N, C-alpha and C positions, 0 to 999 in steps of 0.2 A: 480424848475419845470417851472416857467415862462420864465426863460432864455432859457430852452429847446425849448419852443414854437417858439422862434425867430431865432433859430440856422439854421433851414433848410428853404431855400427859395423854394417856390412852384410856378410853372407856370400853370395857368388854361388853359386846352385845350378845354374842353366843360363842360357842367353842372355836369357830373359825372366822369370826367377824369382829373387828375392833373399830373404834371411832376416835378421831382426833376432834374434840369439840370445837365449835366455832369460837375463836377468841381473837382479840386484837383486830387486825385488818382483814382477817378471814371473812369472806362473804358467805361461805357455806362450810359445813363440817367436811371431814375427809373419812372415807371408809377404807379400811385395810383388811384384805382377805388373806389370812395366814394362820397356820398352826403356831403353837408356842415355839416350836423348834425353828420355823421359818421367821417368826417375828424377832427372835434373838439375833438372827443374821442381819435383819434390817436395822437393828439397833447398833450394829457394829460400824455402820457408815452413816451417810447423811440422808438415807431414804426417807425417814419420817419427817425430818426438817424440810426436805424438798417437797414432800407431800403437803405439809401445812402451807407452804409458800404458793403452791398452785392455786390455793383457795382465795388468794387476793386478786386473781385475774378478773377483769371486768366481764359481766354477763355470764359468769359461771353458774350453772344450773344444778339444783338439787344437792349434790355433793360430788366431790372428785373421788376417784378410786385408785387403789394400788393393788395390783394382782399378786398372787401367791409367790411369784418368782421375782418380786420387786427388789431392786438394788439401786445404788446411787448412779445418776446419769448427768447429762448436761441440761441444766434447767429443771426439767421434769425428772423424777426418778424413772428408771427403766421399769416398765410395768405400770406406768401412770396413764390414767384415762380421765379426760375432762370434756364436758360439753359446754361450749361457749355460744351464747345466743348469736344468731346471724345478724342481728341488728344492733345489739348493745355490746357484743363481745369482740372477737377478733381471732386471728390465727397466730400462734406462737411456734416458730421453728423448733424451739426446745421441747415442744410437746409432740414432735414427730421424730426428730433425730437427724443425724447427718446422713445415714444410709437410708434414704427415702425408699419406702416399699421394700425394705429387707423383708423377705417372706419365705414361704415354704411351698414346694410342689411335691405331691406324692403320686407315684405311678405304681399301679398294681400289675403283676404279670401272671401268666399261666404256668410259671415254672415253680418247682418245689426245691426246698432247701437242699435235699440230698442230690438233686441233679447238678446244682451249681457249686457245691462245696469243693469238688476237685478242681474247679476252673475259676475260682474267685480271683486269684492273682492274674490270670489271663484276661479276665473281664476288666479288672482295674487298669491293666496296661492299655487295653483297647479304649477305655473311657478316658484315661489320662491324655491319650493322643487326640481324642475327639473334643474334649472339653478342657481348654487351657485353664490352669489353676495358678495361684500365686499372683505375682505382680506383672506377669507377661502379657503380651498382646493377643488379640483374638485371631482365630482362623478366618474371620470375616471382618474386613475393613469396609466401612460404608462411606459414601460421599456425604457432604453436608446436606444435600437435598434429600437423600434417602434417610438420613438421620432425622430430619424434620418430620418425615412421614412416620417414622418409628415413634417419635415423641407425641405426635397427634393421634396415631392409630393404636399404639400398643401392640398386643399380641396378634391383633387382626392383621397387621402388616406381615407378621411371620407366616400366617396361613396363606395369605395372598401370594407369598413368595416361596411356597413349597415346603415350609417347615411346619410339621404337625398337621392337625386337622380341626374341623369345626367342633368335634366332640371335645377336644382339649379346651376350646374357648368356652363351651357351655359349662364345663366343670371348673371354671375359674372365677374368682371374685370379680364382679363388674364386667364379666366376659373379657377380662384382661385389658380394659380400656376405661379410663376416667374421661368422661366427655368434657370436663372442665379444663382439659389440657390445651395449651397454646404454645407451640414451639418457639414463637417469637419472644416469649417472656424468659427464655433460657439464654444466658450469656454465651458468647462465642467461646469463651474460656472453658465453660462447662461442656459445650458441644465438642470442643477439641479433645477434652479428656475422655469423652464417651465414644468417639468415633472408632477407636481401636479396642474398645472393651466390650462390645456387644458379643454375647454368647461366651462369656468367661465367668468362672466361678469366683475369682478374686481371692483375697487372703483373709486373715482374721478368723472369725468363728464360722466362716462359710465352708460348706462341705457338700459332697455328693456321696451318699451312703447306700450300699446294698444291704437290705435288711430282710428279715423273715417274720411272719406273724407268729408271735410267741403264745399269746393268750387272747381269747375272744370273750368279752364281757356281756355283749348284747348281740345275740346271733341274728336277730331280725334286721337290726340296723346295719350290722356288719355286712350282711348279705346285700343290702341295698347299696352299700358303699363299694361293693366289689370284692369283699374279703370272703373267701370260700371256706378255708379251713386252716388250722395251725400248720406252719411250715411253708405257706405260700410266700413267694419272694416278692418284695416291693422295693422301690427305689425312692429315696428322699433327697430332694435338692433344696439347699438353703443358701440363698444369695440375694443381692439387691441391685441397686442402681449404680454401683461402682463409683468411679471418680466423678461421673456426671452429677449424680445425686448429692455427693459431698460438696461439690462446687456450688450447686444451686443453693444448698443450705448456707454455706459460707457467704455467698454473694448477698443473699437477702438478710441475713443477720446483720451484716455490716451496714446495709442500706437502711434497715429499720433503726439501727442505733444512730445513724446520721440524720434521718428524717424526724425521729421522735425523741430527741434528747430529754425532753421534759418527762417522758414516761420512765426513762431510766432512773430518774431521781425518785420516783414514787415506788418503784419495785423493790422488794427485799433482796432480789438477786438479778443482776443485769442479764443473766442467761435466760430470763423469762421474757425478754423483750418480744413485743408482738406488734402486728399491724392491725390497727382498729378496723372493725367492720365498717364498710362503706367508703374506705379510702382506696385510692388507686393502687397503693402498695399492697393492700390486702388482696385485691383482685389479681394483681400481677403475680404475687407469691403463690396464690392458689393455682393459677394457670401453670406456673413453672414447676411447682411441686407435683401437680397432676401429670405433667409431661415426664418428669423423672420417674414417677410411679409407672407410667406406661412403658418407659425404657426397661424398668425392672421386670415387668410382666413379659415383655417381648424377650428379654434376656433369659428368664427361666423357661419360657416356652421353647426357645431354640435349643437350650440345653436339654430339655426333655426330648426333643426330636433327635439330637445328637446321641442321647443315651439309648434311644431305640436302635439307632444305626449301629452303635458300638456293640450292643447285645446281639443284634442279628448276625454279626460277624462270627460270633461264638455259638449262638443258638439260633439258626435260621428260622426255626419254627416259633420263636417267641411272639407272644401277643402282649401288648403293653397299653394300658388305658390310664388316663389321668383321673385319679380319684378326686383331687381338688388342688387348687392353688390359692393361697390366702396371704394377704399382707399382714405385717405386724408393726410397721412404722409408717403411719399415714394419718392424714386429716381429711375427712369427707363431710359434705353437707348431708346430714341425715335428719329424719323426723322421728322424734321420740315423745312418748307420753310423759309429761312432767307436771306434777301437781294437778292431775286430772285433765290436762289439755295437751293437744298435739303441738309440738314446737319444732321449728327448724333450728338446728345447731351446727356449729363447726365441731364435729366429734373428733377429738385428738386421741389417737391410740399410739403410745410410744412403748414398744416392747410389750404390746398387748394384741391379742388376736380377735378379729371380729367373730362373733358367735351367735348368729341369727337363728331363731326358732323355726319350727315347722310352720308353713303357711306364709312366711314373710315374702312380700312381693319381689324382693331382690334376688331370691333364690331361684335356681333353674328348676324345671319340672322334675328333674331327677331327685331333688332333695326337698320338694315341697312337703312331702308327708313325714320325712324323717327329721328335718332340720339340717343345718349346715355342718359339714365336716370341719373339725378343728384340728390343726396339725401342731403337735407339741413335741419338738425335738429335744432329746436329752443331750448327753455328751457322747463322744465317739467310743466310750467304753461302757455305756449304759443303754437302757431301753429308751424308746420314744413312745409317744401315745397318740392315738387318734380318739378325739372326743366328739360330742355332738352338741350343737346349740340348743338352748332351752328357753321356755317362756320366762322362767325364773331369772335367768341371766338378762333377758331383755328388760325386765323390770328393775333389777338391782344394779347392773353394771353397764347399762346402755348397750347390751348385747356384746359383751367383751369378756375375755378370760385371759389366762396366762399365755406366754409365747414360747416357753421352753423352761430349761432348768434354772437359768439365771446365775450369773457369776457370783462367787464369794471372794475372788482374789483378782487383783489387777494383773495386767500382762507383765509388768515389771516384777511383781512379786512371784509370779509363776516362773519366770526365767531364773529367779534366785533358787527356787525349790526343785524344779524339774529339768531333766535333760531329755531332748527329743528322742535320742537313740534308746534310752531306757523306757520311755513311754511306749515306743514301738514294740520293744521286747515284751513288756507287760501285756500289751494288747494281743500280741501273737500267742502268748501263753494262754489267753482266754479263747483262742480260735478266731480272732479278729485281724484280718489283713489290713495293712495301712500303706498308702502311697501318698507322698506329700512333696510340695515344691520346696519346702525348707524345714530343717530341724527346729529352727527357732519357732516357726509357726506351730509345730507339734507340741513343743514345750508350753507355749502360751495357751494352748487349748487342751491341756492334759485333763483327764476326767476329774481329778482332784480340785480343779479350778471352779467346778460347778456345784450348785445345790443338788439336793436329792430329788430327782425327777419323780420318784415314787410319791414323795411327800407333796410335791406341787400338784400332781394329778389327783391325789387323794383329796386335797383341799378343794380343788375345782369341782370334783365330783360331789363331795359332801355338801358344799355350799349350794350346789345346783347351778353353777355358772358354766358348766361343761361336763356332760356325763361321759364316763368311760365307755368306749366301744371296743377298741383292740389295743394291745401292747405289741410293739415290734422291737426286735433286737438286731444289733449290727452283725454283719459277716465280713464286710469289707468297706473301707472308708478312704475317700480322697479328700485331702485337706490342702488349702492354699499355702 
């Protein structure tokens, strides 16, 4: 591991920006956005080595990026961002991840912290019944025909079938639907895994958390986002495409390895396998990945609806509005200014959040003047942040920033160090209620497993790739 620390040479550009210079097979340099403290964590695993390997991919533009929460992943480091030309590049599943469109939805309420403090456990019980967590099945089982509609339409299917409303769609990245989706590109095996998992939280690092606004950094933007004052109650939902997305990724990784064995020979890591632009496999994977992304948006959308329903059982007067829903494991065809000209690219964001600035045509009217809300979850014992997209981020990181706190410990290591029961006691001592489908899951997601969210938010803010708007803190959490 010590040897690994000295393998990658870094050039310091400023206090929070570092560069891996272009060497060897690298086609471009790599930019790392981190404080000294966060950079040391990256040196403890293969983050920097994986970052340098991204730069060998064909058609990669300008430079690749690693966000402040970056850590080792499959192929790309988590926190990796890369723009591959739509004509000379391609799409790499390792640059998206197995949990396609893992993302976050934030709901703002008209309730105050003091109103719900005595009833947090009652609310968690109600939510736990409405939103299945862990490895269990959904309250909603759909037919194959209906699932195909979900894959093609995304969150729009949910609204058409009585879940949520049009306002929820307007405040969702891509209105909750990638138009590049085609359900026919998704295997039957993947569909069978997804049929019983719609409207479920899942396990791992997924959660549903009752939070309150702790601090407001930008009053004007906070007001536009729907945050009125400290103490306001919000709900954060973090989940993705469940087994369906995982199977899509697995299916296409294997297919790419079979179809393009000669590419494997040229790559520094077989996990970077990609489908070259212009090939049928590249088109098929984009369609299947987009369909899995639509499943995830529909999933979070229905969970948002079920959350409203559960809250109304305890607080009939509750009003609940979607602030935003954003993906952080995805590839999209986007247009960016590169070396003075506009180029279409396959923009890979793997453990990185889209962060578009004011005036961007993809943003809804609500956020045209402010820029896009960025949702940055911490761990279940720490704060989370809402940031806002900037022009600076559009220029330097292809409109991207961090996606959360980022792990510093594997799940196996976490189980060696933490006990779920003790984690729950420690959280309750801080006034945070916890409900979970398994003690193992709690131990694997202990707050000590994650980086310092305060440091991640600070770097994003100081570099200008996401400005701080509000900080929220947990009151009650449901884990898978």
